[in-house]
C-alpha positions as CSV (number, residue, x, y, z in Angstrom):
1,M,157.9,43.1,128.1
2,T,161.2,43.5,128.1
3,D,164.2,41.2,128.3
4,D,165.4,42.9,131.6
5,L,162.4,42.5,133.3
6,L,161.8,38.9,132.4
7,N,166.1,38.8,134.0
8,R,164.5,41.0,137.0
9,L,161.4,38.6,137.4
10,K,164.2,35.2,137.3
11,A,165.3,36.6,141.2
12,I,161.7,37.0,142.4
13,D,159.5,33.9,143.9
14,S,155.7,33.6,142.9
15,C,154.9,34.8,146.9
16,A,156.7,37.9,146.2
17,V,154.6,38.8,142.6
18,S,151.4,37.1,144.9
19,D,152.1,39.8,147.6
20,A,152.7,42.9,144.7
21,M,149.5,42.0,143.1
22,D,147.6,42.1,145.9
23,S,148.6,45.1,147.1
24,L,147.0,46.4,143.6
25,G,144.0,44.4,144.4
26,L,145.1,42.4,140.8
27,P,144.3,38.9,140.7
28,G,147.1,36.1,139.1
29,E,147.6,33.5,141.4
30,V,146.8,29.9,140.6
31,T,147.1,26.8,142.7
32,G,147.2,23.3,142.1
33,I,148.8,23.2,139.3
34,N,152.5,22.0,140.0
35,N,155.5,20.9,138.7
36,Q,155.5,17.3,137.6
37,T,158.7,16.9,135.6
38,T,161.8,18.8,137.1
39,K,162.6,20.9,140.1
40,D,162.9,24.3,137.9
41,K,160.8,27.4,138.1
42,I,159.7,28.8,134.5
43,I,159.4,32.9,133.7
44,G,158.0,34.2,130.0
45,R,156.2,35.6,128.3
46,T,152.7,33.5,127.7
47,L,151.3,31.8,124.4
48,T,148.0,30.4,124.9
49,V,145.9,27.1,124.0
50,K,142.2,26.7,124.5
51,L,141.2,22.6,124.1
52,V,137.6,21.8,123.9
53,A,135.7,18.0,124.3
54,G,135.1,16.6,121.3
55,K,136.2,16.1,117.3
56,P,136.9,19.1,115.1
57,E,134.2,19.0,111.9
58,G,136.3,17.7,109.3
59,G,138.8,16.3,110.9
60,S,142.0,18.2,113.2
61,V,143.8,19.7,110.5
62,K,146.7,20.2,113.1
63,H,147.9,18.6,116.4
64,L,146.6,20.3,119.2
65,C,149.8,23.2,120.8
66,S,152.0,22.6,117.5
67,G,150.6,26.3,116.2
68,A,152.2,27.7,119.5
69,I,155.3,25.8,119.5
70,E,155.7,26.8,116.0
71,M,155.5,30.5,116.4
72,G,157.1,29.9,120.3
73,A,161.2,30.7,121.0
74,K,163.1,31.8,124.0
75,G,161.4,33.6,126.4
76,N,157.9,31.5,125.9
77,V,155.8,29.8,128.4
78,I,153.1,28.2,126.2
79,V,149.9,28.2,128.5
80,I,147.1,25.1,127.9
81,E,143.5,25.3,129.1
82,Q,142.4,21.9,129.1
83,R,138.9,22.2,131.5
84,T,136.7,19.8,129.6
85,G,136.6,17.6,132.4
86,I,137.9,14.6,130.3
87,D,140.6,12.7,131.2
88,A,143.0,13.3,127.9
89,A,146.6,14.8,127.9
90,G,146.7,18.3,127.0
91,W,150.4,18.2,126.7
92,G,152.9,15.1,125.5
93,G,156.4,13.5,124.8
94,V,156.7,14.9,120.9
95,L,155.3,18.1,122.4
96,S,158.0,18.4,125.0
97,N,160.8,17.3,122.5
98,A,159.2,20.0,120.3
99,A,159.0,22.9,122.4
100,Q,162.4,22.5,123.8
101,H,164.2,22.1,120.6
102,N,162.4,25.5,119.9
103,G,163.9,27.2,123.0
104,I,160.3,27.4,124.8
105,E,160.9,28.1,128.3
106,G,158.2,25.6,129.8
107,V,154.4,24.7,129.6
108,I,151.3,25.4,132.1
109,V,148.9,23.0,131.5
110,E,145.3,23.7,133.2
111,G,144.6,20.4,133.0
112,P,146.4,16.7,132.9
113,A,150.0,16.0,131.2
114,R,151.4,13.4,129.9
115,D,154.8,11.4,128.9
116,I,155.9,12.8,132.3
117,D,159.0,10.7,132.5
118,E,160.0,11.6,129.2
119,A,160.0,15.0,129.8
120,A,161.7,15.0,133.0
121,G,163.9,13.1,131.2
122,L,164.6,16.0,128.8
123,G,164.8,18.2,131.5
124,F,161.7,20.0,130.7
125,T,159.4,21.7,132.7
126,V,156.1,20.9,132.5
127,Y,153.6,21.6,135.1
128,A,150.0,20.6,135.4
129,R,147.1,20.1,137.2
130,G,147.1,16.4,137.2
131,H,148.8,13.8,134.9
132,T,147.5,10.7,132.9
133,A,148.4,8.0,130.0
134,R,145.3,8.7,128.1
135,T,145.7,10.4,124.4
136,A,144.2,13.5,123.4
137,R,142.7,11.2,120.3
138,A,139.2,11.6,119.8
139,R,138.3,13.1,123.2
140,I,139.7,16.9,123.1
141,Y,141.1,19.1,120.3
142,E,142.6,22.6,120.0
143,Q,140.0,25.4,119.7
144,S,142.1,27.9,118.9
145,Y,145.4,29.2,120.2
146,N,146.6,32.8,121.3
147,T,143.0,33.7,122.3
148,E,142.2,34.2,126.1
149,I,142.0,31.4,127.9
150,T,141.2,30.6,131.7
151,V,143.7,29.0,134.0
152,G,142.1,28.5,137.9
153,D,140.1,32.0,138.0
154,V,142.5,34.3,136.1
155,K,141.7,35.1,132.3
156,V,145.1,34.5,130.7
157,N,146.2,36.3,127.2
158,E,149.1,35.9,124.8
159,G,152.1,38.3,126.2
160,D,151.3,38.2,129.4
161,V,153.5,37.5,132.0
162,V,154.3,33.8,134.2
163,I,155.9,32.9,137.3
164,A,155.8,28.9,138.4
165,D,157.4,27.8,141.5
166,G,156.9,25.5,144.3
167,S,154.6,27.6,145.7
168,A,152.2,28.9,143.0
169,V,151.9,30.1,139.3
170,V,151.2,33.6,139.0
171,F,150.1,35.7,135.8
172,I,150.4,39.6,135.8
173,P,149.3,41.3,133.0
174,A,151.4,42.6,130.2
175,G,150.6,46.1,131.1
176,R,151.3,46.0,134.4
177,A,154.4,43.9,134.7
178,E,157.0,46.7,134.8
179,E,154.4,48.5,138.0
180,V,154.2,44.6,139.5
181,I,157.8,43.5,139.5
182,K,158.7,47.0,141.0
183,I,156.6,46.2,144.2
184,A,157.7,42.6,144.2
185,E,161.3,43.9,144.2
186,R,160.8,46.1,147.2
187,I,159.0,43.4,149.1
188,V,161.5,40.6,148.5
189,S,163.9,43.7,149.9
190,K,162.0,44.5,153.2
191,E,161.4,40.5,153.6
192,Q,165.0,40.1,153.6
193,L,165.4,42.5,157.0
194,M,163.0,41.3,158.3
195,T,165.1,37.7,158.5
196,E,168.2,39.1,158.6
197,A,166.4,40.6,161.6
198,V,165.3,37.6,163.4
199,R,168.5,35.4,162.3
200,S,170.0,37.9,164.5
201,G,168.0,37.5,167.7
202,T,164.9,39.9,167.0
203,P,162.1,38.3,168.3
204,V,159.9,36.9,165.7
205,G,156.6,38.6,167.2
206,T,158.3,42.1,166.8
207,V,159.3,41.1,163.1
208,M,155.9,40.0,162.1
209,G,154.3,42.9,164.0
210,S,152.6,45.5,162.5
211,N,155.4,46.6,160.1
212,Y,154.3,43.1,158.1
213,E,150.5,43.4,158.6
214,N,150.7,46.7,156.9
215,M,153.3,46.0,154.4
216,L,151.3,45.8,151.1
217,N,149.2,48.5,152.0
218,E,152.2,50.3,151.5
219,M,153.3,48.8,148.8
220,G,150.1,49.4,146.5
221,K,150.4,53.2,147.0
């Protein structure tokens, strides 16, 4: 995945990426995870963290997510699985400060995050399933990082590509990123022409007719 592809992805939204994934029969979209701290979308290569319930034998050697932060840099997005069902934050304020300092683009939590106001004050983007004030201590811990995790119904691995905005979070398998982005760009171009048509007076029923319905099938060929 090159920086050029990430830059191209910045000009696209999650809807076009989701449509491109649909045209190829690929899963990837996750809904219900929302931006808790800013109005910014985030795009980057994933670093993954898996959290589980309980306390590790012998106690924790490192605080959860610290390993991912330490290896992260500009262009990375940390993605955390906290699907334990326990009300405990998978991300917090000191972590937001450390991640921002390392240039990390943002964080996506499949589960709750905390210190939301602090992250908002920093301008650091945290997407999460929800929010809480409850600490992770003695409730959840990090089982592993940069191993496969599950977000929604989507399997996510280190180095996959993610786009998150106001509509959804979409994960693109690393090996399909160029193909997906190319199709998404074509979808954006076609939809721009459709928008121009309706704004110039063409009836929306005409514009949103068979051309639109068949568009994804055509894009995936």
